[in-house]
N, C-alpha and C positions, 0 to 999 in steps of 0.2 A: 504494500500500500504506500502511496505517495505521502510521506510525512509532512510535506508542505501544505497539505490540504487541511490540517488541523493544528491547533495549538497544543502544547504539552500539558497545559492546564486550562480550564475554562476561563475566559476573560471575565464572565459574569455568570451568576446563578440566580434564577428566580426561585424564591421561597414562597409557596402558597401558605401563608401564615394563618389564614382563616378562610372558611367558606361562607361566612356570614356576609350578608349584604342587605341594605335597606331598600334597594331598588330591584326591579325585575325587568331588566332591559330585553326587548324582543330579540336582539342579535346575540345575546349572551351565550357563551359556550361553556360556562362553568356550572357545576351542580351546586346550587345554593342551599345551605343548611346553617346550623348554628355552631359548627365545630371549629376548633382551632388547633394548630400544631402544639403538641406537648412541649412545654417550655424547656425541659431538660433535653429532649430530642433536638429541639432547635439549637440549643447551645452546643451540643455535641457536634452537630453538622457544621455549625458556624466556625468552630475551632478547627475542624478538619479543612474547611475551605481556606482559612487563613494560612494554615500550614502548607497547603497545596498551591499557594501563591495566587489565589483568586483575588482580583482587584476590586470588583464591584458586586454588591448584593442588592437585588431588587426584590422588595417585599410586595406581594400581590395577594389577591383574594379570588372571589369575594371582594369585600372592601377592607383593605388592610388596616384602616384607621379604626375599625370595630374590634380589632384584636385587643384583648384585655391587658396585654403586656407590650404593646407596640412601642412605648417610649423606651422600655428596657431593651427591646429587640434592636432598636436603632442605636442606642448607646453602646451595646455590646459590639456591634459591627464597627463602630468608630474606634472603640478601645483596642480592637484586634487589628487595626491598621488598614481596614478596608473602607470603601465609600458606600454609604447607604442611600438608596432611592426608593420611592414608592410610586405605584400607579394607582390613581384614585379618581373617584367621581367628584371629589372636592368636599366630601362629607365633613362638616363641622370645621372647615379650615378658615376660621376667623382669625383676626390678628393675634389674639391671645394664644390660641392653640398653635399657630405657626411659630410664635416666639418660643413656646415650650419644645416643639419638635426641633427647631434649629439649635436650641440649647443642648439637646442630647446628641446632636451631631448629624442631623439629616442634611444631605448634600444636594439632592435634586428631587423634584416632584414633577410627575407627568399627570396632567388632568385630562380626562377623556371628554371630548367635545366633538359631536358629529354634525353640527350645523351652526350657522350664524344666527338662527332664530329658533324659538321653541318649537314651532311647527315642523321644521326640517329635522332638528336634533331628535325629536321624540318619535320620528318614524322608525328609529333603530335603538335609541337609548332612552333613559328617563333622567329626570333631575337637571333640566337645562339651567334653571336659576341657581341651583346648588353649585354647578360648575362655574357659572359666571361670577358668582359672589366669591368663590375661592380664587379665581384668576385675578379678580379685582384686589383681593387682599394680598395676593402674591406680588402684584405689581408695586406694592409699597415696601417690599423687602429686598434684600440683596441675595436671596437664595436663587439658584438656577431652576427655572421651571419651563415646561414645554406643554404643548397640546398634542394629544394623541387623537388622530382623525382617521377613521376607516372609510375608504373610498367605496361608495355604493351607487347603484343606479339612481336612488332617490335623493342623493345629496351632492353628486359630483359637480353639477352646474353651479352649486353654491360655494365652491371652494374659493374663488376670488373674494367673495364677500367675507368668508371666514378669515382669510388672510388680513383683510382690513380691520376686522374686529380684533384679531390678535394683536395687530400693530397698536391699536388704541389702548391696549392693556400692557404694552411693552414686552410681549412674549418674544423670546429669542429663538425658539425653534418650534416648528410644526412637524411632527413625525407621521408619515402616511403609512397606514397598514392596509392589507388586503382583507376583503370581506370573506368570512369563513362560514361554513354551516353552523347553526346554533346547537344548543344542547339537545334539542328535539330532532336534530338531523335535517332540519329544513334547509334547503339549498341557499347558498350565499346569494345576496342581492347584488351581483356584480354588474358594473357598468359595461355598456357595449364597446366595441372596438373604436368607433368614431369618438365617443366621449373620452375614452382613455387617451387617445392621441391628442385630443384638445387639451386635456389636463397636462399631459407631458409637455406640450408646446408652451403652456402657461408657465410651468415650472422652469423650463429652459430659458424663457425670456425674462423671468422675474429676477432682477439683479439688485434688489434692495439689500443693503447691508444690515437692515433692521432685524430681519428674520431669516433664519436658515431653514429651508424646506428639505427635509430628509426623508427619503423613501426607504422603509425598512427592508431588510434582506428577505423577509417573507413575501415581498411583492416584486420579484425580479422581472416579471413581464413589463411592469411600468418602468422600472429602472432601465431596462434595455431599450425601451423606446427613447428615453431621454438621452442615452449615451450612443445611440445607433450611428451617429455621424462622427463620433470620436475616433481618433486613430487607434486607441486601445480601449476596449471595454473592460471596466473593472469587474471583479468577482462580486456579483450582486446576489448570488443565490443563497439558499437555505443554510444557516449557520448552526442548526441543531446538531449537536455531537461533534462540531468542529471548533466552535468558539464559545458555545453556550450550552447549559443544561438546566434542568429544573428539578425541584423536590416538592412533592405534593404534601397535603396536610397530614397524611399518614406516614410520611417519611420514605415513600417510594421514590426511586430515581427515575427520571424521564429525560429523553433527549430534548424535549420541548414540552411546554405545558399543554399544547394542543394535541400531542401524540399519545394515544392510549397504549403505550408500551411500558408498563410499570415493572421495574426490576428492583431486587434487594441485593445489595452488596455490603461488605464489611465497612467500606469507606468510599468517600467520593473519588479518591484517586484510583481505587480498585475498579470502580465503575467506569471511570473515564478511560482507563487504559485497557480494560478487558471485556467490556460489555459487547455481546454479540450484536445487539441492536445498534449501538454506536458504530461498530465496525461496518454494518450494512449502510449506514448513512454516509460513511466515508468512502464507499465504493459505488455510489449512485451512478457515476459517470460510466462505469463498465456494465451496469446491470439494469439501468432504467429501460423501460419498454417504449415502443412507438406511441406517438410521433416524436417524443422528446429525444429518443436515441438518434434519429436522423437530423435533428435540428442543429443549425449552425450556432445557435445561442447556448447550447448545452453547457459548455465549460463555464460560462458566466451566469447561468440561470439555475438549472437543476429543478426548478419550480418548487412549490411547497409540498413536501412529502405528507404533511398532515392533511392537506386538502385532497391530495390524490387518494390517500388511504380512505378518507371519509366518502369521497365521491364514487370510487371504483373498487373499494375493498381490497386493494393490493398495494403493499408498501412501495413496490417498484413501478407501479402504473405510470404511464405517460399521461400528460394532461390532454385528453382527447379533444377537448373543445377549445384549446388555446388558439386565439385569433392571430397570434403572431409567430406561428410556426414558419421557420425559414430554412429551406432544404439545403441550399448550397453552403457547404462548410467553408470556413476561412480561418485565418490565423490572427484575428484581431483581439483575441482574448488573452488575459493574463490572470493567474491565480495568486492571491496574496491574502 
């Protein structure tokens, strides 16, 4: 296996610290309940992560701010020399609560927002005003904060308005994610090809220094449209098992929080170096099925394995409905 395809230790790990959430978003892919990760289990894995040279810990849920020991969890990350971040709806993020979280060492916050208006946002999420109030409070601090936006058929034309809204609250980054099937298996509300091209063109032409628009690795089809005219296309593909892993509320290891391949190992390092599933993810290029196998964009894309597993029931399935299949292979790609 090509060792250049993966890092020797994960760059970051997602901890599903709780499954509790005050919202019931239509697009949600999490199983909502009132459980949280055992505190001792959390600390054990956190110490392993620090020892294994992991740099970033991302606390997720559910809603991580509902975890009963969230302040302790953040402080522990900080004391072990790693950076702590959370992904949140903005629940209870008022100025006082933000001051408390920053005091225990929270370094970055990502707030989920799917539209510039309540009407658009709540086609896929809930709690529009909760998110807006949180972003407003964040704009008065010096903590790094970003917006997490999922590209969908029902909100993609609203993206320029969302950018303007973000600018008004001094947001420094908008992270774009791909729409995935929800917890009920309902198919993702993906935008059509023309709308994706229009979004890509907007991103390419947007040159403001105020906001960085970042396309997540789980959305390589969009990233490859943006970079298609570049001399060298960067590695935009799935980073599960290559740069990142996840731990669920029960302490199971997963290559990605969206992939239902739960494994138990003695340690994080043992899992990262020896997991069969992780090994499969690192050999997608050799084993992926058509049409991805014949696509020129394969080395930089690999598409989302969680999506293909959900849609086609096969880990190595090609994305059969991909609108950007490009048959002629070339040498414009580089892996890093």
